[in-house]
N, C-alpha and C positions, 0 to 999 in steps of 0.2 A: 976484385973479381974471383980471385982464387979462393977467398974465404967463404964467399957465398956459395960457390960451387961445391966446395966440401961440406958446408953445412947442409946444403940440400941432398948431396949424397948420403950423409949420414942418416937424415931424415928417412931417406928411401930404405936404407938397411935396417933401421929400427922397426919399420912398419912390418907386421905380421905377413906372412906369405900364405896365399889361397893354395887349394889343392893342385892347381897347375902351375904354381910357382909365381903367378901373378901378383904384385904388391900393390898396396894404396898406401900413399903417404899419410901420416898423421894430420897434415894441414888440410889435405883433401877430404879425409874422412870427417874431420870436424866441420869443415865448411858445408858439406853435404848434409850432416845430422843437424846443422844449426837452423834449418828451415823445416818447419813443422810439416809442410805440405809434402817436401821431399820424404820426410820420415814416414808419413802415411802411405805414400807411393811404395816405399820399400817394403813397407809392412804387408800390403796387400799382395805385392808380388811374391814375397817369401812365403806367406800363407795359403797362396792359391797357385801352387805349380810353377812359380817363378816365370810365368808368362802371362800376359794380358792385353787385351785390346784397349786402346786409348779411352774409348768411350766408357767402357765397364770400369777402368781404372778411374776415370774422372769421377763417375756417379758415387763410388765407395769414398774416395777422398772428400767429395763435398758433403757427404751425409755425416762423415765423422767431424768435419770442420763445423758444421752447424747443430751438432748433437741431435742428429736426426737419423732416418733410415733411408734407404735408396729410393723407396717408393714415395716418400714425402718431400724429397728435395724439389726446389723449383727448377724451371728451365734456365732461369738467370743465374741460380747458385751452379748449376751444372756446366754452363757455358763458361762461366768465370772460371772455374777451375781447369776446365778443358784446355781454354785458351792459354791460361798461365803453364800448365803442364807441357803443352805442345811447343809454345814459342820460348819458353825459358828454362823451366826446371829439368825437363828430360834431356834436351841437347846438353845441358851442363853436366848432369849425370852420366851422359853417353860420352862426353868428352874427358870426363875423370876416369872412365873404364869400369863403371860399377852396373851399368845396363847397356843393352844395344837397343837403340830406338830407330824403327823404320818409319820414318815420317809419312812416306807414301802409303804404306799399308796400314799405318796406325796400330803398330803392334810393339809392345815394350817386352824385352826379356832380360832377366838378370844375367850378369856374368859371374864367374867363380870369386872375383874379386870382392863380390857383395857380401860373401860370408865373413869377411873381416870386419864389417861395419858394427857387429855386436860388441866387438873389443873395446870399442870406443864410446858405446851407448851408455848414458846414466842418466834415466828419466827421473825428473824430480817433480812429483805431483803435488799441487797445492802447497802446503806449509811444510812438507817434508823436507828433511835435511839431507843433502848428499852424503853418500858413505864415506867420502873422503874427510869431510867436516866431522860427521859422527866418529870416526876413529880418532881424530885430533881432539875432539872433546873428550872421549873415554880416556884417552892417554892422560889429558889435563886433569881429570878428576881423580884417576888412580894416583897420579904423582902427588895430587894435593893431600889425598888421604894417607899416602905413605909418609910424607913429610910431617903431616900432623901427629901420626902415630909415633914417629921417631923423636918428635920434640916432647912426647908425653902427654899429649892432649887427651883428656878424659872424655868419652870411655874408650877411645881408639887405642890407648895404650893397653888395655887390658887383653887384646888380641895378639896371639903370640906371632912371631915374625914368620913362621911356616904358613900361618893362617893368612897372612896377607899375600904371600906369594901365591897360594892357592887361590884366593879371591881374585887376584889380578889376571891369572892364567885362565880362570873359569870364565871372566867376564868377556876377554878376547875369544875365547873358544866358542861361547855361546853366539857373540856377535857374529863370528865368522860363519857359523852353521846359518844363521839367519840369513846373513848376506848371500850365502852361497844359494840358498832356496830362493830367495827374492830374485836373484840374478836369473836363475833357471826358469822361474815361473812367471815374472812380472815384468822383467826388463828387456827381454830378448823379443826383437822385431820378428813377426810371424808366427809366434807359438800360440797366440789366442786369435779369436774371432775379430776382437777390436785392438787397436794399438795400445801400447802399454799406458799412454797417458790419457786414453779415453776411457771415462767410467761407464762401465756396464750399467 
């Protein structure tokens, strides 16, 4: 029992704090973001003033899920999302402290803790590779090239030692620049009209 409590406490301490000191555990953040419907709901709230009526929220989520627009979704598509959000997803997010959901008024509002969600968001579209795997692969390639050069493999042996150091530093620097740009423009919920994983 003591070990479990300690692990849970560590998880809470490691979680980033919001502007008002509110924290969201990593497990809770990953659980919320693991569902596409919840990600879409968070995106709409963050992009549209952090507050929305349930009906409006349901329309946009349904449109994104069906690769359509609000005017073209059917009543059944809208109702299916509305019911799912009302009965399951929004109460769960409210319980985790990410939103405040007034079921009687049908109003949803973000809490400061929602700002922490972007820390954990890594959207992988189509056949894209997660950045963690990309850096692992880049490291493996660089190590392989360095080992081959040290073994005297032609033509890698023609590159001076300083050249290899510059090459490795440059590959990671350029990758970090691209990663930073992508994270700030493509991977953040609420920064664009559509969610990051929805193609325009």
